[in-house]
C-alpha positions, 0 to 999 in steps of 0.5 A: 037384293037381300037386306041384312042386319049384322048385330053381334054383342061381344063374346066377353073376354074374347071377341069384340062386337065389332070384330064379330060383326066384321067376320060375319060381314066378310063371309056374307060378301064372299057367299053373295056380293050383292047383299045390302048389309048394315052393321050394329054394335050391340051394347046395353050400357057397358062395353062398346056403348059409344061405338054403338051410337057412333054414326056419320052424324055424330061428333067425337068430343075429347075433354080433360076429366078426372079418372076414378082415382081423381087423376087427370086423363083425356076423356071422350063423349059423342054428340048426335042430334043434340044429344050427348052420349057418355059412357061411364066405362070410359070416364070412371071404368074399371079398365082405367085403373090397374088391378092393385089400385082398385078399391071402390071405397076410394074411386069416384064418378067425377069424370062422368060429371066432367063430361056432363059439365063440358057438354052443358057448356056446349048447349046440350040438354039431353044426355044418354048415359051408358052406366055399365063397367064402373070402378066405383060405389059412390052413389054418384057423389063424384058426378054430382060434385062436378055438377056443383053438389056439395056433401058435408059432414056433421061439422060442415066440412066438405067430404071427398066424393068417394064411397068411403064418404057415404057414411059421413054425409050429413047434408047435401047442398044442391047447386043453383044451376038452371041448365041442369033443371032443363036437362034430361038424363037417360041411364042405359042400364042392364040390371035391376038390382036395388040400391042396398042389401044382399042384392044391392050395389055393394054386395053384388058388384063391389067385390069385382071392383076390388072390395074385400068382405069388410069394405063390402059391409061398409059400402053397404052401410054407406048406401043405406045412409044415403038412402035414408037421406034421400028419403027424408029430404026428397020423400023418395024411396030409392030401394023401390026404384028398379035398377037404382043399385046399378053402377055402384048406386050412381043410378039412384043418385042421379035418379034422386038429384037429376031429371033422370030415367033408368031404362034398359039399355037395349030398349034405349038402343031400339028407340035411339037408332030407330030399330023398329023402322029398320026391321020392317025392311030386313030379310035376315038378322044375324047376331050372337054373343058369348053364351046363350043362357038363362040371362039371354031369356031374362032380357040380355041384348039378343032377346030384344033383337029376337023380340023385334024379329018375332014381332015382324016375322023376320028370320034371325040366326044366333051364334054363340060360344056356348048354349045352355039356355032352354032351346024351346024358350030361346025359340019362343024369344024369337030366335029362328035357329042358334048355333055354337061356334065350337068345333070340337072338345076344348076347354073353356079357356082354349075356346076363349082365346081370341084367335081361336074364337075368331076362327071358329066364328068364321068357319061356322058362320060361313057353312051356315050362311051358305044355306041361307044367302 
């Protein structure tokens, strides 16, 4: 019996990872009902992060938290093997607030901190946090404030934990919270942006979160100021920490004040899900994403799977909406073969319509799989 792993990333703006996995699994079963199929939702820290780690051994926890606009909502996280899995997209994400209210000067990561406090009170001391998809640029002020940190201005007044307050911080008072010092935080991150500057959190990502050019400049000033405070009080240069600018600087803020590590999301997934062990027994890996391009070559989720397939000499097929990466380099990653699911001339807008994309994946993957199953 063949052992198959189906592990798709999302086709962003179109098919979800779970939908793609289901389509290809259905085709596999039609062609050969006697397959042993495992499915894995891919996420490097953003969309679908909690679903990636959900299993029969995990427990879903619901808790009241503050959304990015400080409104009370019902949040969620997972507990698995004495580890809490949290997603910034679910606690402080862009999708939680309407477009006309998106402003990273005013939004906060407080909801993430709410979930951490709740899980600390349950005895959890190990945290895996997906930090993609945020609506914020507060350097983690919100999350830290939920954990008891206080941010004061020159007059000693308490500042609201949001991006606009960054330039006004004069003093940061850390809490007496023994549980925090006993805890480990692993931050799943898919970018290497520095804390501030033209390639930093504010300039690169805050426009996507609702910032106009003037706000971008102010947020970057705030991050520079936060950086100076950390360097002065902790002798730590956040600008030299790869990925510190992720999630509006939250990665840097948590790195500075908690026992945190910033880890590529797929590396974390490989370790937490014991993928190396699973790969030894596989006969075929089926994967895919919206676009196989230079980002794939530079370490997107599929490149990690391809690397494992190459290490263990396993065939791996990839399906994509478009392919613009260098074919020789894609093969060198470890991909055995790759295919575009587009079936004829079409605009990108038409090709990305969910029902069209799903049908294209279904038809294309079926024909290819008939050759190999």
